RONUNU-549176 format. One record per residue (C-alpha): x, z, y. Coordinates in Angstrom, 3 decimals, padded with zeros to 6 digits, always signed. Layout:
REM RONUNU-549176
u X&w Z&v Y
...
END
This chain:
REM RONUNU-549176
u -015.445&w +000.417&v +017.885
u -016.237&w +003.107&v +020.397
u -013.871&w +003.795&v +023.270
u -012.960&w +007.193&v +021.799
u -012.070&w +005.559&v +018.460
u -009.928&w +002.950&v +020.204
u -008.005&w +005.657&v +022.045
u -007.563&w +007.649&v +018.824
u -006.306&w +004.586&v +016.933
u -003.927&w +003.693&v +019.780
u -002.488&w +007.199&v +019.621
u -002.087&w +007.031&v +015.818
u -000.458&w +003.584&v +016.033
u +001.952&w +004.803&v +018.697
u +002.899&w +007.794&v +016.547
u +003.467&w +005.461&v +013.579
u +005.786&w +003.285&v +015.660
u +007.889&w +006.241&v +016.794
u +007.608&w +008.058&v +013.437
u +010.003&w +007.986&v +010.484
u +008.914&w +004.512&v +009.357
u +008.637&w +003.056&v +012.849
u +011.651&w +000.804&v +012.321
u +009.409&w -001.328&v +010.098
u +007.166&w -002.092&v +013.086
u +009.614&w -002.386&v +015.993
u +011.562&w -005.503&v +017.025
u +010.926&w -007.414&v +013.761
u +007.839&w -007.122&v +011.536
u +009.665&w -005.612&v +008.540
u +006.332&w -004.729&v +006.945
u +005.561&w -008.420&v +006.232
u +007.674&w -008.751&v +003.049
u +005.754&w -005.767&v +001.664
u +002.599&w -007.897&v +001.489
u +003.846&w -009.757&v -001.586
u +006.988&w -007.801&v -002.494
u +008.872&w -011.084&v -002.714
u +011.720&w -012.472&v -000.630
u +010.480&w -015.604&v +001.100
u +013.252&w -015.885&v +003.657
u +016.991&w -016.332&v +003.463
u +018.715&w -013.107&v +002.553
u +020.431&w -013.329&v +005.986
u +017.084&w -013.379&v +007.771
u +016.271&w -010.317&v +009.868
u +013.026&w -010.100&v +007.870
u +013.427&w -009.823&v +004.104
u +012.212&w -007.559&v +001.348
u +015.573&w -005.981&v +000.562
u +016.060&w -004.928&v +004.186
u +012.525&w -003.545&v +004.403
u +013.005&w -001.482&v +001.240
u +016.393&w -000.231&v +002.476
u +014.734&w +000.991&v +005.674
u +012.084&w +002.860&v +003.691
u +014.604&w +004.323&v +001.230
u +016.861&w +005.457&v +004.083
u +014.036&w +007.338&v +005.789
u +012.884&w +008.981&v +002.567
u +016.426&w +010.174&v +001.805
u +017.046&w +011.482&v +005.325
u +013.773&w +013.400&v +005.819
u +012.299&w +016.492&v +004.242
u +009.424&w +016.253&v +001.765
u +007.137&w +017.792&v +004.397
u +008.167&w +015.215&v +007.028
u +007.550&w +012.345&v +004.605
u +004.155&w +013.757&v +003.587
u +003.168&w +014.088&v +007.254
u +004.355&w +010.544&v +007.970
u +002.315&w +009.157&v +005.056
u -000.774&w +011.089&v +006.204
u -000.363&w +009.542&v +009.635
u +000.055&w +006.038&v +008.173
u -003.077&w +006.438&v +006.055
u -005.148&w +007.891&v +008.910
u -004.735&w +004.654&v +010.810
u -007.175&w +001.766&v +010.476
u -004.248&w -000.645&v +010.635
u -003.467&w -002.486&v +007.385
u +000.241&w -002.573&v +008.254
u +000.386&w +001.213&v +008.178
u -001.577&w +001.305&v +004.893
u +000.893&w -001.112&v +003.317
u +003.945&w +000.936&v +004.304
u +002.121&w +004.085&v +003.188
u +001.543&w +002.606&v -000.284
u +005.233&w +001.811&v -000.731
u +006.286&w +005.279&v +000.406
u +003.731&w +006.912&v -001.922
u +005.144&w +004.966&v -004.879
u +008.637&w +006.114&v -003.922
u +007.921&w +009.864&v -003.614
u +007.666&w +012.262&v -006.544
u +004.566&w +012.262&v -008.748
u +003.409&w +015.696&v -007.616
u +003.309&w +014.609&v -003.972
u +001.656&w +011.295&v -004.875
u -001.393&w +013.177&v -006.144
u -002.169&w +014.529&v -002.679
u -002.779&w +010.976&v -001.405
u -005.068&w +009.669&v -004.150
u -008.273&w +010.838&v -002.502
u -007.252&w +009.348&v +000.856
u -006.438&w +005.980&v -000.718
u -009.845&w +005.905&v -002.425
u -011.449&w +006.799&v +000.903
u -009.734&w +003.819&v +002.542
u -010.950&w +001.575&v -000.264
u -014.526&w +002.764&v +000.000
u -014.919&w +003.112&v +003.762
u -012.418&w +001.095&v +005.734
u -012.148&w -002.240&v +003.973
u -008.439&w -002.459&v +004.658
u -006.930&w -005.936&v +004.671
u -004.488&w -004.722&v +002.036
u -007.179&w -003.462&v -000.343
u -005.606&w -005.285&v -003.350
u -002.282&w -003.520&v -002.723
u -004.041&w -000.153&v -002.318
u -005.922&w -000.698&v -005.572
u -002.658&w -001.664&v -007.304
u -001.053&w +001.528&v -005.974
u -003.974&w +003.579&v -007.254
u -003.758&w +001.874&v -010.657
u -000.207&w +003.212&v -010.920
u -000.533&w +006.743&v -009.501
u -004.109&w +007.758&v -010.351
u -004.478&w +008.766&v -013.998
u -008.258&w +008.565&v -013.502
u -008.172&w +004.985&v -012.176
u -010.033&w +003.430&v -015.118
u -012.780&w +006.040&v -015.054
u -013.151&w +005.884&v -011.263
u -013.440&w +002.099&v -011.001
u -016.153&w +002.164&v -013.629
u -018.102&w +004.849&v -011.750
u -021.410&w +004.059&v -010.078
u -020.056&w +004.840&v -006.593
u -017.196&w +002.362&v -006.865
u -019.332&w -000.343&v -008.466
u -021.941&w -000.027&v -005.710
u -019.309&w -000.025&v -002.970
u -017.830&w -003.318&v -004.157
u -020.972&w -004.926&v -005.538
u -021.038&w -007.727&v -002.961
u -017.293&w -008.257&v -002.823
u -016.437&w -010.580&v -005.714
u -012.761&w -010.659&v -004.779
u -012.434&w -006.882&v -005.124
u -014.423&w -006.849&v -008.370
u -012.034&w -009.477&v -009.800
u -008.974&w -007.572&v -008.520
u -010.194&w -004.408&v -010.257
u -010.912&w -006.303&v -013.463
u -007.411&w -007.794&v -013.470
u -005.805&w -004.423&v -012.769
u -007.817&w -002.772&v -015.544
u -006.756&w -005.372&v -018.081
u -003.272&w -006.048&v -016.764
u -001.224&w -005.047&v -019.786
u +000.977&w -007.988&v -020.775
u -000.611&w -010.196&v -018.110
u +001.901&w -011.707&v -015.733
u -000.131&w -014.555&v -014.284
u -003.608&w -015.030&v -012.988
u -006.273&w -016.398&v -015.306
u -007.122&w -019.199&v -012.874
u -005.842&w -020.756&v -009.683
u -007.505&w -018.310&v -007.293
u -005.112&w -015.986&v -005.463
u -005.589&w -012.396&v -006.584
u -002.891&w -010.296&v -004.987
u -003.272&w -006.885&v -006.627
u -001.942&w -007.803&v -010.071
u +000.953&w -009.838&v -008.687
u +001.819&w -007.032&v -006.258
u +001.703&w -004.466&v -009.066
u +003.940&w -006.605&v -011.298
u +006.415&w -007.152&v -008.445
u +006.344&w -003.430&v -007.654
u +007.075&w -002.486&v -011.258
u +009.924&w -005.025&v -011.272
u +011.428&w -003.483&v -008.135
u +011.213&w -000.015&v -009.665
u +012.984&w -001.249&v -012.828
u +015.691&w -002.893&v -010.688
u +016.226&w +000.418&v -008.853
u +015.269&w -001.054&v -005.485
u +012.339&w +001.295&v -005.096
END
């Protein structure tokens, strides 16, 4: 990374910390439960999924659509996977019309940044992008992920995920599980 890029990323990260969703990054790492969308701690723990989702829901309800859109743009302009993860959850929560404005940026992250939360980004895209099936079968996407067997498998599972709740083997593929957990949270009214 060049010095200029490091300074730019530091500035973006700082703005994310003080921005609308900054409470997920300060004091306790409230973004961690978003990795799996499962509660792994006691409900009384300062870090749990329900608390993280409440923080996100509170910010979405208290801010204007424009403020939320700007906050998501900032989260997705970062190279930090934590910001991408929070951005995905917020995108799922906002209205469908506003979701569409982030599809291209999410694909850009997938193709160019190799985010650590690529499975979660792909799962988000499989929900919000009506062209997901066509895009993942395109030459550009296939070439981009040609040497990444994990991503190829994640895409395959997401493409054929109807009625599939578990993985076909013992290997950990996070996208399908994350998508199933996300859909469950939406049905429960938590998201």
